[in-house]
N, C-alpha and C positions, 0 to 999 in steps of 0.2 A: 243745344247739345251737338247737333249736326255740324255747326260751324267749328266747334272745338275739336270734334273728331276729324273733320276735314283738314284742319290745320295740322293735327298730329300725324295724319297720314302723309301729308306733304313733307313733314320734317322727320318722319320716322327712319330708323335704321333697321333694315331687314336682318333678322337673325337666322333665317332658315327657310327653305322652300321645299315642301314635300312634293307638290305638283304645281301645275299652273294655277290651281284654284286657291291654295293656301299660302298666305304670307304672314309673317310675324311683324308686329308693329308695337308702338309705345302709346301709352295713355298719359295725359298730363296729371291725372290724379293718382294713378297706380304705378307709374314709372315705366322704365325702359323694359321692352319685351314683355309687356303685360297683356297684350291682345293678340289674337289670331284672327286674321281677316280671311273669310271665305268669299272669294270674289264670285263664285258661282251662285251663291244665295244672297249676297249682300248683308251678311251678318258678321259682326265682330264678337269674338268669344273672349270673355275675361278669364285669365288664368285661374284654374281651380284652387291653387293654394291661397288665393286672396280671400277665400270664403270658408276655409277649413275651420272646423270647430263650431260652426254656427248651424242652428236648426233651420228647417224650412220657414217656420214662423218668424225667426229673427231676421233671416235674409229678406223675406217678403216685406217686413217692416222697413228694412234698410233700403229698399228700392223706391220708397215713396219720395215725393219731392223734398229736397233738402237732406235726404238720407245719404249715407256714404256710397250706396249703389244706385243713386238716382240716375235714371236714363237707361238702366238695364232692366231686364225681366228674365224670368225663368224660361229656359228652352224646353220644348216638348221632346218626347222620345223620338218623334218623327224627324225633328230638326237635327237631333244628335245622330240619327242614322244617316241623314244627308251629309253631316260632317264626316262621318266614317267613309262615305263614298267619295267625298272630295279628297280624302287622304289616300285614295287608291284601294280602299277595302270594299268587299262586297256587301258589308252590312254586319248585322249581329251574327255570332256563331263562335265555334271553337277553332283556333288556328294553331297547329303544332309549331313549336318553336323552331323546328328544322325546316319549316315551309317558307315559301316565297313571300308571305305577307308580313313576316316578323319585322323586316326593316321599316315598312310603312307604319306598323303599330308603334315601334319605338320612336320614330320621328314624330308621330302624332302626340305621343306622351311628352316628348321634349318641347313641343309647342304649347300645349294646354297646361303643362306642369304636372309633375307627379305628386300624389298625395300620400302614398304609402309604398311599401315594397314587400316582396315575398321571395325568400331564398335569393336575395340579391338582385331581383328583377323589379324594375319600377312599375308602378301601377297608378291608374288615375280613376278616381271614383267621385261621382257628384250627384246631388239631388236634382231631379227634374221638375218641371211644372205640370207633369201629367199625373192626374189623380189615380191612386190605387184603391182597390176595394177596402173599405174601413174595417178595422178590427175592433169589435165592440163599439165603444164610444170614441175611439181614437181615429182621427183622420190621418191618412198617409198619402205620400206621393212617391212615385217610383224613383229608385236610385239606379242610374246607368253607370256601368263600370267597364274599365279595361283592366282585367285582372289576370295575374299569372296563376295558373293552377295545373293540376295533373288530371288529364282526362283518360281514365283507364290506364294509369301509370305513364301516359305519354305527356311530357311537359309541353305547355303551350299557353296561349292567351285566350281568355274568354271575353267576348264582347256581348253583353246582355244586360238585363235589368232585373231588379228584385224590389220587394216592398217590405223590407225588414224594419224600417225606421218609422216611428210616429213623427208627426209634424213638429213636435216639441223637442225632438232629440237631435243632438249634434255630437260629432266626434272628430278628433283631429286627424283621422285618416280619410275623411270624406269632405269634399267641398260642395259647391253648387254650380250647375251649368247655367251661366248667365250670359245673355247676349244683348246686343243693341244693334239696330239697323243703321247702315251707313249710306251715304249718298250714292247715286248712280256713278259708275266709273267715269263717265264723261265730265263729272264735276270735280274729280279728284286732282286734276292737273297731272295726268299720267307722265307726261314728259318731265315734269319737275321731280316727281317721285323717283323715276328711273335714275335721275342724276345723283340721288343720295342713297340709293339702295346698296347695301353691303351684304353679301351672302355670308351667313354664319350659322352657327348651331349652338344652342345653349346646352350646357352640361345637364344631365339628368339629376333632378333632385330626388334622392332615394328615400324621401320620407322626412318625418319631423321627429325630433327628440323632445324629451320632457323639459329641456332647458331653453327652448327657443324663445325668442322675443315676440311680443304681441304684434300682430299685423296692424297697419294703420286703421283698418275697419274695426278691429277689436278695441283699439284704444278709443276710437270715437264712440263705440257702444258701451265703453266702460267695462270691458271684459279682460280677463287675463288667462293665459294658457293654463289648463288644468293639469295637475301632476298625474291625474288618473287617465288623461287622454280621453275624457268622456264629454268634451264639448266646452262651450263657452261658460266660464265660471265668473260670476259677477264679483268685482272687487268689494 
């Protein structure tokens, strides 16, 4: 897996740079601009829209060998906080839309991919690998979000987590935070990468409509988009 990712890093086209730590790259399985590389942690983040509609249990099964997400794993809440910091943000909290952090928040969403929108603002929500206290017999994992909301009537973005979903629940407004480790920078062939890097920015995906086509992972799992937007519906 490392050899494949190393080759993709050498051949990738950069679509945006938030800071010196975050670069956008491509994956041979998931296509152009499907990864965000955090050079400060050595983690490559798969775009959230690649896993929307799938529950924790479905994604976990898909990370097994020969699964569509083989080589990836769930990120922890702590790793997601590190990603926020690599994007120039202080961590979790509420940030007024008129504040100085909004540009970094929007650029981060443009890299990891929007899963929903609220009042025309893009949002990114994903299931983590950090367990949450169970509710009855149902096991849960925290969902980490970058969400537009109104704090005491002040519009802004909330970066936080909640435990609203059981492990068997999926919805088309929430993906999964999936990562894989990448080789040390000395093995990337940095000089070759610099020769093919193009600075760019992907347009924000403001969510998904009910008529969208299945993702490659959904097709492999035998799922189709649900008209009720309540997750992976078996054909």
